[in-house]
DRENDO-1510 file (C-alpha; in Angstrom, 1 decimal, always signed):
<recs>
REC; n; res; u; v; w
REC; 1; UNK; +25.1; -6.0; -25.0 .
REC; 2; UNK; +24.0; -4.6; -28.3 .
REC; 3; UNK; +20.7; -6.5; -28.3 .
REC; 4; UNK; +20.1; -5.3; -24.7 .
REC; 5; UNK; +20.6; -1.7; -25.8 .
REC; 6; UNK; +18.4; -2.1; -29.0 .
REC; 7; UNK; +15.6; -3.7; -26.7 .
REC; 8; UNK; +16.1; -0.6; -24.2 .
REC; 9; UNK; +15.9; +1.7; -27.2 .
REC; 10; UNK; +12.7; +0.1; -28.4 .
REC; 11; UNK; +11.3; +0.2; -25.0 .
REC; 12; UNK; +11.9; +3.9; -24.7 .
REC; 13; UNK; +10.3; +4.6; -28.2 .
REC; 14; UNK; +7.1; +3.1; -26.8 .
REC; 15; UNK; +7.2; -0.5; -28.1 .
REC; 16; UNK; +4.8; -3.0; -26.4 .
REC; 17; UNK; +6.1; -4.3; -23.2 .
REC; 18; UNK; +5.3; -7.9; -24.1 .
REC; 19; UNK; +7.5; -7.5; -27.3 .
REC; 20; UNK; +10.3; -6.4; -25.5 .
REC; 21; UNK; +10.2; -9.3; -22.7 .
REC; 22; UNK; +9.5; -11.8; -25.6 .
REC; 23; UNK; +12.3; -10.5; -27.6 .
REC; 24; UNK; +14.7; -10.6; -24.9 .
REC; 25; UNK; +13.7; -14.4; -23.9 .
REC; 26; UNK; +13.9; -15.3; -27.6 .
REC; 27; UNK; +17.4; -13.9; -27.8 .
REC; 28; UNK; +18.4; -15.3; -24.5 .
REC; 29; UNK; +17.3; -19.1; -25.7 .
REC; 30; UNK; +18.8; -18.5; -29.0 .
REC; 31; UNK; +22.3; -17.4; -27.7 .
REC; 32; UNK; +22.2; -20.6; -25.5 .
REC; 33; UNK; +21.3; -22.6; -28.6 .
REC; 34; UNK; +18.0; -24.0; -27.1 .
REC; 35; UNK; +15.2; -24.6; -29.3 .
REC; 36; UNK; +13.0; -21.5; -29.4 .
REC; 37; UNK; +9.8; -23.7; -29.2 .
REC; 38; UNK; +10.4; -23.7; -25.4 .
REC; 39; UNK; +8.7; -20.2; -25.6 .
REC; 40; UNK; +5.6; -21.8; -26.8 .
REC; 41; UNK; +5.8; -24.4; -24.3 .
REC; 42; UNK; +5.8; -21.8; -21.6 .
REC; 43; UNK; +2.9; -20.0; -23.0 .
REC; 44; UNK; +1.0; -23.4; -23.1 .
REC; 45; UNK; +1.9; -24.2; -19.6 .
REC; 46; UNK; +0.3; -20.7; -18.4 .
REC; 47; UNK; -3.0; -21.9; -20.1 .
REC; 48; UNK; -3.2; -25.0; -18.1 .
REC; 49; UNK; -3.1; -23.3; -14.6 .
REC; 50; UNK; -6.5; -23.5; -13.2 .
REC; 51; UNK; -6.0; -20.6; -10.9 .
REC; 52; UNK; -5.6; -18.4; -13.9 .
REC; 53; UNK; -9.3; -18.5; -14.4 .
REC; 54; UNK; -9.8; -16.1; -11.2 .
REC; 55; UNK; -8.3; -13.3; -13.1 .
REC; 56; UNK; -10.8; -12.5; -15.9 .
REC; 57; UNK; -13.6; -13.5; -13.7 .
REC; 58; UNK; -13.0; -11.3; -10.9 .
REC; 59; UNK; -11.9; -8.4; -13.3 .
REC; 60; UNK; -15.5; -8.7; -15.1 .
REC; 61; UNK; -17.3; -8.8; -11.7 .
REC; 62; UNK; -15.4; -5.6; -10.6 .
REC; 63; UNK; -16.0; -3.6; -13.9 .
REC; 64; UNK; -19.8; -4.7; -13.8 .
REC; 65; UNK; -20.2; -3.4; -10.2 .
REC; 66; UNK; -18.4; -0.2; -11.2 .
REC; 67; UNK; -21.0; +0.3; -14.0 .
REC; 68; UNK; -24.0; -0.2; -11.7 .
REC; 69; UNK; -25.1; +2.0; -8.8 .
REC; 70; UNK; -23.4; -0.2; -6.4 .
REC; 71; UNK; -20.6; +2.4; -5.4 .
REC; 72; UNK; -23.5; +4.8; -4.4 .
REC; 73; UNK; -25.2; +2.1; -2.4 .
REC; 74; UNK; -21.8; +1.3; -0.6 .
REC; 75; UNK; -21.2; +4.8; +0.2 .
REC; 76; UNK; -24.7; +5.4; +1.6 .
REC; 77; UNK; -24.3; +2.3; +3.8 .
REC; 78; UNK; -20.8; +3.3; +5.0 .
REC; 79; UNK; -22.1; +6.6; +5.9 .
REC; 80; UNK; -25.0; +5.3; +7.9 .
REC; 81; UNK; -22.7; +2.9; +9.9 .
REC; 82; UNK; -19.7; +5.4; +10.5 .
REC; 83; UNK; -21.0; +9.0; +9.8 .
REC; 84; UNK; -21.7; +9.5; +13.4 .
REC; 85; UNK; -18.1; +9.1; +14.1 .
REC; 86; UNK; -15.6; +12.1; +14.5 .
REC; 87; UNK; -14.1; +12.3; +11.0 .
REC; 88; UNK; -17.0; +9.9; +9.8 .
REC; 89; UNK; -17.4; +11.0; +6.2 .
REC; 90; UNK; -13.6; +10.8; +5.6 .
REC; 91; UNK; -13.6; +7.3; +7.2 .
REC; 92; UNK; -16.7; +6.5; +5.0 .
REC; 93; UNK; -14.5; +7.6; +2.0 .
REC; 94; UNK; -11.5; +5.3; +3.0 .
REC; 95; UNK; -13.7; +2.2; +3.7 .
REC; 96; UNK; -15.6; +2.6; +0.4 .
REC; 97; UNK; -12.8; +3.2; -1.8 .
REC; 98; UNK; -10.7; +0.2; -0.1 .
REC; 99; UNK; -13.7; -2.2; -0.7 .
REC; 100; UNK; -14.2; -0.9; -4.2 .
REC; 101; UNK; -10.6; -1.2; -5.1 .
REC; 102; UNK; -10.2; -4.8; -3.8 .
REC; 103; UNK; -13.0; -5.9; -6.3 .
REC; 104; UNK; -11.9; -3.9; -9.4 .
REC; 105; UNK; -8.2; -4.3; -8.8 .
REC; 106; UNK; -7.7; -0.7; -10.2 .
REC; 107; UNK; -7.1; +2.4; -8.3 .
REC; 108; UNK; -7.8; +4.8; -11.2 .
REC; 109; UNK; -11.2; +3.2; -11.7 .
REC; 110; UNK; -11.9; +4.0; -8.0 .
REC; 111; UNK; -11.0; +7.5; -8.3 .
REC; 112; UNK; -13.2; +8.0; -11.3 .
REC; 113; UNK; -16.3; +6.1; -10.0 .
REC; 114; UNK; -16.4; +7.2; -6.4 .
REC; 115; UNK; -14.7; +10.5; -6.7 .
REC; 116; UNK; -17.8; +11.9; -8.1 .
REC; 117; UNK; -19.7; +10.9; -5.1 .
REC; 118; UNK; -17.1; +11.7; -2.3 .
REC; 119; UNK; -15.6; +14.8; -3.3 .
REC; 120; UNK; -18.7; +17.0; -3.1 .
REC; 121; UNK; -19.9; +15.4; +0.1 .
REC; 122; UNK; -16.6; +16.2; +1.9 .
REC; 123; UNK; -16.7; +19.8; +0.5 .
REC; 124; UNK; -20.3; +20.0; +1.9 .
REC; 125; UNK; -19.1; +18.7; +5.2 .
REC; 126; UNK; -16.5; +21.4; +5.5 .
REC; 127; UNK; -13.3; +19.6; +5.0 .
REC; 128; UNK; -10.5; +21.7; +3.3 .
REC; 129; UNK; -10.3; +21.3; -0.4 .
REC; 130; UNK; -6.7; +20.2; -0.1 .
REC; 131; UNK; -7.4; +17.4; +2.3 .
REC; 132; UNK; -10.4; +16.2; +0.1 .
REC; 133; UNK; -7.9; +15.9; -2.9 .
REC; 134; UNK; -5.3; +14.1; -1.1 .
REC; 135; UNK; -8.0; +11.7; +0.6 .
REC; 136; UNK; -9.5; +10.5; -2.5 .
REC; 137; UNK; -6.3; +10.5; -4.6 .
REC; 138; UNK; -4.6; +8.3; -1.7 .
REC; 139; UNK; -7.8; +6.0; -1.1 .
REC; 140; UNK; -7.8; +5.0; -4.7 .
REC; 141; UNK; -5.1; +2.5; -4.2 .
REC; 142; UNK; -5.9; +1.3; -0.5 .
REC; 143; UNK; -7.8; -2.0; -1.4 .
REC; 144; UNK; -4.8; -3.6; -3.2 .
REC; 145; UNK; -4.0; -5.8; -0.2 .
REC; 146; UNK; -7.4; -7.0; +0.4 .
REC; 147; UNK; -9.2; -10.0; -1.2 .
REC; 148; UNK; -9.9; -10.6; -4.0 .
REC; 149; UNK; -7.5; -7.9; -5.2 .
REC; 150; UNK; -6.2; -8.8; -8.7 .
REC; 151; UNK; -2.5; -7.8; -8.0 .
REC; 152; UNK; -2.6; -10.3; -5.1 .
REC; 153; UNK; -3.7; -13.0; -7.4 .
REC; 154; UNK; -1.4; -12.3; -10.1 .
REC; 155; UNK; +1.6; -12.3; -7.4 .
REC; 156; UNK; +0.5; -15.7; -6.3 .
REC; 157; UNK; +0.4; -16.9; -10.0 .
REC; 158; UNK; +4.0; -15.8; -10.6 .
REC; 159; UNK; +5.3; -16.9; -7.2 .
REC; 160; UNK; +4.1; -20.4; -8.0 .
REC; 161; UNK; +6.1; -20.5; -10.9 .
REC; 162; UNK; +9.4; -19.7; -9.4 .
REC; 163; UNK; +9.9; -23.3; -7.9 .
REC; 164; UNK; +10.6; -21.8; -4.3 .
REC; 165; UNK; +11.1; -24.1; -1.3 .
REC; 166; UNK; +8.1; -22.3; +0.6 .
REC; 167; UNK; +5.1; -22.7; -1.5 .
REC; 168; UNK; +2.9; -19.6; -2.1 .
REC; 169; UNK; -0.8; -20.1; -2.2 .
REC; 170; UNK; -3.5; -17.6; -3.1 .
REC; 171; UNK; -5.5; -18.3; +0.0 .
REC; 172; UNK; -2.4; -17.3; +2.2 .
REC; 173; UNK; -2.0; -14.1; +0.4 .
REC; 174; UNK; -5.6; -13.2; +0.9 .
REC; 175; UNK; -5.0; -13.7; +4.7 .
REC; 176; UNK; -1.8; -12.0; +4.8 .
REC; 177; UNK; -3.1; -8.8; +3.4 .
REC; 178; UNK; -5.7; -8.4; +6.0 .
REC; 179; UNK; -3.9; -6.7; +9.0 .
REC; 180; UNK; -1.4; -4.7; +6.6 .
REC; 181; UNK; -4.5; -3.3; +4.8 .
REC; 182; UNK; -6.2; -2.5; +8.0 .
REC; 183; UNK; -3.1; -1.0; +9.3 .
REC; 184; UNK; -3.3; +1.4; +6.5 .
REC; 185; UNK; -7.0; +2.1; +6.7 .
REC; 186; UNK; -7.0; +2.8; +10.6 .
REC; 187; UNK; -3.6; +5.3; +10.3 .
REC; 188; UNK; -5.5; +7.1; +7.7 .
REC; 189; UNK; -8.8; +7.2; +9.6 .
REC; 190; UNK; -7.0; +8.6; +12.8 .
REC; 191; UNK; -5.4; +11.5; +10.6 .
REC; 192; UNK; -9.0; +12.1; +9.3 .
REC; 193; UNK; -10.3; +12.2; +12.7 .
REC; 194; UNK; -7.5; +14.6; +13.8 .
REC; 195; UNK; -8.3; +16.8; +10.7 .
REC; 196; UNK; -12.1; +17.0; +11.0 .
REC; 197; UNK; -13.0; +20.9; +10.8 .
REC; 198; UNK; -13.6; +22.3; +14.0 .
REC; 199; UNK; -17.1; +22.8; +15.0 .
REC; 200; UNK; -18.3; +20.3; +12.5 .
REC; 201; UNK; -21.3; +18.3; +13.6 .
REC; 202; UNK; -21.3; +14.7; +12.9 .
REC; 203; UNK; -24.3; +12.8; +11.4 .
REC; 204; UNK; -26.3; +11.5; +14.5 .
REC; 205; UNK; -26.5; +7.9; +14.8 .
REC; 206; UNK; -29.9; +6.6; +13.1 .
REC; 207; UNK; -30.9; +3.2; +13.3 .
REC; 208; UNK; -33.7; +3.6; +10.7 .
REC; 209; UNK; -31.0; +4.9; +8.2 .
REC; 210; UNK; -28.9; +2.1; +8.9 .
REC; 211; UNK; -31.6; -0.4; +8.3 .
REC; 212; UNK; -32.8; +1.5; +5.1 .
REC; 213; UNK; -29.0; +1.5; +3.7 .
REC; 214; UNK; -28.7; -2.1; +4.6 .
REC; 215; UNK; -31.8; -3.2; +2.8 .
REC; 216; UNK; -30.9; -1.1; -0.3 .
REC; 217; UNK; -27.5; -2.8; -0.4 .
REC; 218; UNK; -28.8; -6.4; +0.7 .
REC; 219; UNK; -27.5; -7.9; -2.6 .
REC; 220; UNK; -23.9; -6.5; -2.4 .
REC; 221; UNK; -23.4; -7.4; +1.2 .
REC; 222; UNK; -23.0; -11.2; +0.8 .
REC; 223; UNK; -20.1; -10.5; -1.7 .
REC; 224; UNK; -17.2; -10.7; +0.6 .
REC; 225; UNK; -18.7; -13.5; +2.5 .
REC; 226; UNK; -19.1; -15.4; -0.8 .
REC; 227; UNK; -15.4; -14.9; -1.6 .
REC; 228; UNK; -13.8; -15.2; +1.8 .
REC; 229; UNK; -16.4; -17.4; +3.5 .
REC; 230; UNK; -16.5; -19.9; +0.5 .
REC; 231; UNK; -12.6; -20.2; +0.4 .
REC; 232; UNK; -11.6; -20.3; +4.0 .
REC; 233; UNK; -14.8; -22.5; +4.8 .
REC; 234; UNK; -13.2; -25.1; +2.4 .
REC; 235; UNK; -16.3; -25.2; +0.1 .
REC; 236; UNK; -14.6; -23.6; -2.9 .
REC; 237; UNK; -11.4; -22.9; -4.5 .
REC; 238; UNK; -10.3; -19.4; -5.4 .
REC; 239; UNK; -11.1; -19.9; -9.2 .
REC; 240; UNK; -14.5; -21.4; -8.2 .
REC; 241; UNK; -14.9; -18.3; -5.8 .
REC; 242; UNK; -14.2; -16.2; -8.9 .
REC; 243; UNK; -16.8; -17.9; -11.0 .
REC; 244; UNK; -19.5; -17.6; -8.3 .
REC; 245; UNK; -18.9; -13.9; -7.7 .
REC; 246; UNK; -19.0; -13.3; -11.3 .
REC; 247; UNK; -22.2; -14.9; -11.9 .
REC; 248; UNK; -23.8; -13.5; -8.9 .
REC; 249; UNK; -22.7; -9.9; -9.8 .
REC; 250; UNK; -24.2; -10.4; -13.1 .
REC; 251; UNK; -27.7; -11.8; -12.0 .
REC; 252; UNK; -27.9; -9.0; -9.4 .
REC; 253; UNK; -26.9; -6.3; -11.5 .
REC; 254; UNK; -28.4; -7.1; -14.7 .
REC; 255; UNK; -31.6; -9.2; -13.8 .
REC; 256; UNK; -32.6; -8.2; -10.3 .
REC; 257; UNK; -31.4; -4.6; -9.9 .
REC; 258; UNK; -31.5; -3.9; -13.8 .
REC; 259; UNK; -29.0; -1.2; -13.6 .
REC; 260; UNK; -26.8; -2.5; -16.3 .
REC; 261; UNK; -28.7; -3.3; -19.6 .
REC; 262; UNK; -28.0; -6.6; -21.5 .
REC; 263; UNK; -27.0; -4.6; -24.4 .
REC; 264; UNK; -24.4; -2.7; -22.3 .
REC; 265; UNK; -22.7; -6.2; -21.5 .
REC; 266; UNK; -20.5; -6.5; -24.7 .
REC; 267; UNK; -18.9; -3.2; -23.8 .
REC; 268; UNK; -18.3; -4.0; -20.3 .
REC; 269; UNK; -16.9; -7.4; -21.4 .
REC; 270; UNK; -14.8; -6.1; -23.8 .
REC; 271; UNK; -13.3; -3.3; -21.4 .
REC; 272; UNK; -12.5; -5.8; -18.7 .
REC; 273; UNK; -11.0; -8.3; -21.0 .
REC; 274; UNK; -8.7; -5.9; -22.6 .
REC; 275; UNK; -7.2; -5.3; -19.4 .
REC; 276; UNK; -7.0; -9.2; -18.8 .
REC; 277; UNK; -5.6; -9.8; -22.2 .
REC; 278; UNK; -3.0; -7.3; -21.7 .
REC; 279; UNK; -1.9; -8.9; -18.5 .
REC; 280; UNK; -1.9; -12.5; -19.8 .
REC; 281; UNK; +0.0; -11.5; -22.8 .
REC; 282; UNK; +2.7; -10.0; -20.7 .
REC; 283; UNK; +2.5; -13.0; -18.3 .
REC; 284; UNK; +3.1; -15.5; -20.9 .
REC; 285; UNK; +6.4; -14.2; -22.3 .
REC; 286; UNK; +7.4; -13.2; -18.8 .
REC; 287; UNK; +7.4; -16.9; -17.8 .
REC; 288; UNK; +9.4; -17.7; -20.9 .
REC; 289; UNK; +11.8; -15.0; -20.0 .
REC; 290; UNK; +11.9; -16.1; -16.3 .
REC; 291; UNK; +12.7; -19.8; -17.4 .
REC; 292; UNK; +15.7; -18.5; -19.3 .
REC; 293; UNK; +16.9; -16.5; -16.3 .
REC; 294; UNK; +16.6; -19.5; -14.2 .
REC; 295; UNK; +18.6; -21.7; -16.7 .
REC; 296; UNK; +21.4; -19.0; -16.9 .
REC; 297; UNK; +21.6; -18.6; -13.1 .
REC; 298; UNK; +20.8; -14.9; -13.4 .
REC; 299; UNK; +19.1; -14.7; -10.0 .
REC; 300; UNK; +21.9; -16.5; -8.2 .
REC; 301; UNK; +24.3; -14.1; -9.7 .
REC; 302; UNK; +22.4; -11.1; -8.7 .
REC; 303; UNK; +22.1; -12.4; -5.1 .
REC; 304; UNK; +25.9; -12.9; -5.0 .
REC; 305; UNK; +26.5; -9.5; -6.2 .
REC; 306; UNK; +24.0; -7.9; -3.9 .
REC; 307; UNK; +25.1; -10.1; -0.9 .
REC; 308; UNK; +28.7; -8.7; -1.5 .
REC; 309; UNK; +27.3; -5.3; -0.8 .
REC; 310; UNK; +24.4; -6.0; +1.7 .
REC; 311; UNK; +24.9; -8.8; +4.2 .
REC; 312; UNK; +21.8; -7.9; +6.3 .
REC; 313; UNK; +18.1; -9.0; +5.8 .
REC; 314; UNK; +16.9; -5.9; +7.2 .
REC; 315; UNK; +19.4; -3.6; +5.0 .
REC; 316; UNK; +18.1; -5.6; +2.0 .
REC; 317; UNK; +14.6; -4.8; +2.9 .
REC; 318; UNK; +15.2; -1.1; +3.3 .
REC; 319; UNK; +17.0; -1.0; +0.0 .
REC; 320; UNK; +14.2; -3.0; -1.7 .
REC; 321; UNK; +11.7; -0.5; -0.3 .
REC; 322; UNK; +13.3; +2.5; -2.0 .
REC; 323; UNK; +13.8; +0.6; -5.1 .
REC; 324; UNK; +10.0; -0.5; -5.2 .
REC; 325; UNK; +8.9; +3.1; -4.3 .
REC; 326; UNK; +10.8; +4.4; -7.5 .
REC; 327; UNK; +9.5; +1.6; -9.4 .
REC; 328; UNK; +5.8; +2.4; -8.3 .
REC; 329; UNK; +6.3; +5.8; -9.9 .
REC; 330; UNK; +7.5; +4.5; -13.3 .
REC; 331; UNK; +5.5; +1.4; -13.9 .
REC; 332; UNK; +1.9; +0.3; -13.4 .
REC; 333; UNK; +1.5; -2.4; -10.9 .
REC; 334; UNK; +0.7; -5.4; -13.3 .
REC; 335; UNK; +3.7; -4.8; -15.3 .
REC; 336; UNK; +5.9; -4.3; -12.3 .
REC; 337; UNK; +4.7; -7.7; -10.9 .
REC; 338; UNK; +5.3; -9.5; -13.9 .
REC; 339; UNK; +8.8; -8.0; -14.8 .
REC; 340; UNK; +10.3; -7.8; -11.3 .
REC; 341; UNK; +8.9; -10.4; -9.2 .
REC; 342; UNK; +10.7; -13.3; -11.0 .
REC; 343; UNK; +13.8; -11.5; -10.3 .
REC; 344; UNK; +13.7; -10.6; -6.6 .
REC; 345; UNK; +11.8; -13.6; -5.4 .
REC; 346; UNK; +14.9; -15.9; -5.5 .
REC; 347; UNK; +17.1; -13.0; -4.2 .
REC; 348; UNK; +14.7; -12.4; -1.2 .
REC; 349; UNK; +14.5; -16.1; -0.6 .
REC; 350; UNK; +18.2; -16.2; -0.1 .
REC; 351; UNK; +17.8; -13.6; +2.6 .
REC; 352; UNK; +15.4; -15.7; +4.2 .
REC; 353; UNK; +12.4; -13.6; +3.5 .
REC; 354; UNK; +9.2; -15.4; +3.3 .
REC; 355; UNK; +7.6; -15.2; -0.1 .
REC; 356; UNK; +4.2; -14.2; +1.0 .
REC; 357; UNK; +5.7; -11.3; +3.4 .
REC; 358; UNK; +7.5; -10.2; +0.3 .
REC; 359; UNK; +4.4; -10.1; -1.8 .
REC; 360; UNK; +2.7; -7.9; +0.9 .
REC; 361; UNK; +5.8; -5.7; +1.1 .
REC; 362; UNK; +6.0; -5.4; -2.8 .
REC; 363; UNK; +2.2; -4.4; -3.1 .
REC; 364; UNK; +2.3; -1.8; -0.2 .
REC; 365; UNK; +5.2; -0.1; -1.8 .
REC; 366; UNK; +3.3; -0.2; -5.2 .
REC; 367; UNK; +0.3; +1.1; -3.7 .
REC; 368; UNK; +2.5; +4.0; -2.3 .
REC; 369; UNK; +4.0; +4.6; -5.7 .
REC; 370; UNK; +0.6; +5.2; -7.1 .
REC; 371; UNK; +0.6; +8.7; -5.6 .
REC; 372; UNK; +4.3; +9.5; -5.3 .
REC; 373; UNK; +5.6; +12.5; -7.2 .
REC; 374; UNK; +6.6; +13.2; -9.7 .
REC; 375; UNK; +4.9; +10.7; -12.1 .
REC; 376; UNK; +2.5; +8.7; -9.8 .
REC; 377; UNK; -0.5; +7.5; -11.8 .
REC; 378; UNK; -3.1; +8.4; -9.4 .
REC; 379; UNK; -1.9; +12.0; -9.3 .
REC; 380; UNK; -2.6; +12.6; -13.1 .
REC; 381; UNK; -5.9; +10.5; -13.2 .
REC; 382; UNK; -7.2; +12.7; -10.1 .
REC; 383; UNK; -5.9; +15.8; -11.8 .
REC; 384; UNK; -7.9; +15.0; -14.9 .
REC; 385; UNK; -11.0; +13.7; -12.8 .
REC; 386; UNK; -10.9; +16.9; -10.7 .
REC; 387; UNK; -9.7; +19.5; -13.1 .
REC; 388; UNK; -6.8; +20.6; -10.8 .
REC; 389; UNK; -3.1; +21.1; -11.4 .
REC; 390; UNK; -1.0; +18.1; -10.7 .
REC; 391; UNK; +1.5; +20.4; -8.5 .
REC; 392; UNK; -1.8; +21.0; -6.1 .
REC; 393; UNK; -2.3; +17.2; -6.0 .
REC; 394; UNK; +1.6; +16.7; -5.1 .
REC; 395; UNK; +1.1; +19.0; -2.0 .
REC; 396; UNK; -2.4; +17.4; -1.0 .
REC; 397; UNK; -1.0; +13.9; -0.8 .
REC; 398; UNK; +2.1; +14.7; +1.1 .
REC; 399; UNK; +0.6; +14.1; +4.6 .
REC; 400; UNK; -1.1; +11.0; +3.3 .
REC; 401; UNK; +2.1; +9.7; +1.8 .
REC; 402; UNK; +4.1; +9.9; +4.9 .
REC; 403; UNK; +1.5; +8.3; +7.0 .
REC; 404; UNK; +1.5; +5.4; +4.4 .
REC; 405; UNK; +5.3; +5.4; +4.3 .
REC; 406; UNK; +5.2; +4.7; +8.1 .
REC; 407; UNK; +2.7; +2.0; +7.5 .
REC; 408; UNK; +5.0; +0.2; +4.8 .
REC; 409; UNK; +8.1; +0.3; +7.2 .
REC; 410; UNK; +6.0; -1.3; +9.8 .
REC; 411; UNK; +4.8; -4.1; +7.5 .
REC; 412; UNK; +8.5; -4.6; +6.2 .
REC; 413; UNK; +9.8; -4.9; +9.6 .
REC; 414; UNK; +7.1; -6.8; +11.2 .
REC; 415; UNK; +6.7; -9.9; +9.1 .
REC; 416; UNK; +4.5; -11.2; +11.8 .
REC; 417; UNK; +1.7; -8.7; +10.6 .
REC; 418; UNK; +1.6; -10.5; +7.4 .
REC; 419; UNK; +2.3; -14.0; +8.4 .
REC; 420; UNK; +0.1; -14.3; +11.6 .
REC; 421; UNK; -2.7; -16.1; +10.0 .
REC; 422; UNK; -0.6; -18.5; +8.1 .
REC; 423; UNK; -0.1; -22.0; +9.3 .
REC; 424; UNK; +3.3; -23.0; +10.1 .
</recs>
């Protein structure tokens, strides 16, 4: 108990997360008189996982796209294809943000990169400022359920170490996120169409502009097909798809488009790998901590305790939603995945919840937590980006919050939405 209090105090004082998790694992093994070399073995086991290669490669590709003019081309193409619809520009913003976040895995990057393009365009189209702020702040996290989202891959890596009866494949997670992600985009698009300013004229359908926008984005268009088509066509594995994506983006943006200079590559590599390094460091010590918890039968004890209070799968899911919503306000998505998933996976399995469905529910809730007051991360990033008071952003995101909360409940209580594409 004293050690736990010391570790908690260190966490509150700002000690690095990996040191807290690693310290707890070391103390747990020491108290059980287990050789502490087991921690080193767990870290080495992580290094032997082939799927882990996908994380740095997809992250590098996403950062490289963010430094190029690809976001502007993406917005132009989406506007050409969808701008003629009622609420078309708002739908363009939702679509572009979802696609960009799927490849970068970071909602804050999306707000910073696309906010400068979309915010003035929405203002010029006559949308109210509060709506614009709420839309962009919310859209920043929309793509977390779409492949090749980094949180999806990370959840799969962690779940594969949990020794569950039902295996978790990254390919299945990519498929499982499609319909829940589309549900969120469609609901927000419907709201955007409803909120279109009265008397606003939509852009006329222009075939020549569409062809021009497609021609301009001709090198970025194949990216989703490279990833998803390659994986589900059986041609390449996820890690190989990540390698192909990284090389393709590098060649296009540096040597064909020449929008990223070779001298800028070391900076981009460093920035992307700092994120990857932090994730892998926390993940390595977390696996050791997970191993200790399994040996000590902690998940089983927690399940027995919770089952004594909650005997229904559906009641457990609503309690989980509330817990994850609060968690999403306090922790970034990567830390939450690494710390919480090893604990709740066995508990959820005890209630008969499919681990793939649990992953989609987890990420959908964390996506919502990004802009949930009082401390949602996107609120502060958007406040800094648009120079607006955080309280104004609280109010601006409320309608979007309730729409996506409804979507999260649908995703939670309709498991078939996530599992429909999975082979039995």
